[in-house]
ROFIPA-193130 format. One record per residue (C-alpha): x, z, y; residue in three letters. Coordinates in nm, 3 decimals, decimal comma. Layout:
BEGIN
FIKE      east        up     north   code
FIKE         X         Z         Y    Ala
...
REM end
This chain:
BEGIN
FIKE      east        up     north   code
FIKE     0,000     0,013    -0,035    Met
FIKE     0,128    -0,048     0,335    Thr
FIKE     0,133     0,165     0,640    Phe
FIKE    -0,125    -0,030     0,805    Lys
FIKE    -0,396    -0,015     0,536    Lys
FIKE    -0,299     0,373     0,506    Ile
FIKE    -0,370     0,414     0,903    Cys
FIKE    -0,755     0,268     0,907    Lys
FIKE    -0,826     0,444     0,552    Ile
FIKE    -0,701     0,774     0,728    Ile
FIKE    -0,914     0,633     1,076    Ala
FIKE    -1,211     0,606     0,854    Val
FIKE    -1,190     0,965     0,714    Ile
FIKE    -1,211     1,122     1,019    Ala
FIKE    -1,456     0,893     1,150    Ala
FIKE    -1,694     1,027     0,857    Leu
FIKE    -1,600     1,342     0,947    Cys
FIKE    -1,668     1,320     1,346    Ala
FIKE    -2,008     1,175     1,232    Leu
FIKE    -2,099     1,452     1,016    Ala
FIKE    -2,014     1,705     1,232    Ala
FIKE    -2,201     1,545     1,530    Ala
FIKE    -2,509     1,538     1,310    Ala
FIKE    -2,479     1,890     1,186    Tyr
FIKE    -2,437     2,027     1,584    Tyr
FIKE    -2,771     1,823     1,659    Ala
FIKE    -2,930     1,901     1,368    Val
FIKE    -2,813     2,298     1,388    Lys
FIKE    -2,896     2,254     1,839    Lys
FIKE    -3,268     2,099     1,747    Leu
FIKE    -3,377     2,370     1,487    Thr
FIKE    -3,216     2,671     1,602    Asp
FIKE    -3,387     2,917     1,815    Lys
FIKE    -3,383     3,012     2,128    Asp
FIKE    -3,315     3,394     2,153    Glu
FIKE    -3,302     3,579     2,482    Pro
FIKE    -2,961     3,683     2,600    Glu
FIKE    -2,966     4,060     2,758    Tyr
FIKE    -2,712     4,123     3,025    Phe
FIKE    -2,565     4,476     3,132    Asp
FIKE    -2,602     4,506     3,487    Asp
FIKE    -2,305     4,765     3,500    Asn
FIKE    -2,079     4,472     3,364    Asp
FIKE    -2,138     4,245     3,671    Phe
FIKE    -2,073     4,515     3,983    Phe
FIKE    -2,002     4,879     3,936    Glu
FIKE    -2,263     5,139     4,098    Cys
FIKE    -2,277     5,504     4,086    Asp
FIKE    -2,653     5,506     4,101    Asn
FIKE    -2,647     5,751     4,416    Asp
FIKE    -2,916     5,526     4,573    Leu
FIKE    -3,087     5,680     4,858    Glu
FIKE    -3,481     5,576     4,858    Ile
FIKE    -3,629     5,504     5,136    Val
FIKE    -4,015     5,512     5,195    Glu
FIKE    -4,190     5,265     5,458    Val
FIKE    -4,524     5,272     5,576    Glu
FIKE    -4,728     4,948     5,570    Asp
FIKE    -4,858     4,844     5,870    Glu
FIKE    -5,259     4,735     5,877    Pro
FIKE    -5,297     4,377     5,867    Glu
FIKE    -5,511     4,209     6,131    Glu
FIKE    -5,827     4,019     6,066    Pro
FIKE    -5,791     3,659     6,086    Lys
FIKE    -6,036     3,482     6,242    Glu
FIKE    -6,248     3,239     6,117    Glu
FIKE    -6,378     2,940     6,235    Lys
FIKE    -6,713     2,834     6,116    Lys
FIKE    -6,837     2,426     6,157    Lys
FIKE    -7,201     2,397     6,319    Ala
FIKE    -7,454     2,446     6,024    Ala
FIKE    -7,724     2,319     6,258    Pro
FIKE    -7,627     1,958     6,259    Lys
FIKE    -7,664     1,934     5,933    Lys
FIKE    -8,009     2,035     5,961    Lys
FIKE    -8,088     1,834     6,239    Ala
FIKE    -7,949     1,503     6,049    Ala
FIKE    -8,224     1,583     5,770    Lys
FIKE    -8,476     1,610     6,021    Lys
FIKE    -8,411     1,293     6,134    Asp
FIKE    -8,383     1,120     5,840    Ala
FIKE    -8,693     1,233     5,729    Glu
REM end
């Protein structure tokens, strides 16, 4: 066997392995259940948990003015149709 033929055989075997790995990864990715990741807040920042609680009073909301459409115009239109 020549060197070129051996290289071609190795290349074909490597390509088949790559295709098998890609198919395995795709099937595993599509059929795998999505599990939620839980993070600990202490991993992201240091906190001494000495927080000051401040209470804020809610301000009463002002009533909004609603614009009403004129209802008599509809009644007048009905009377004209009769």
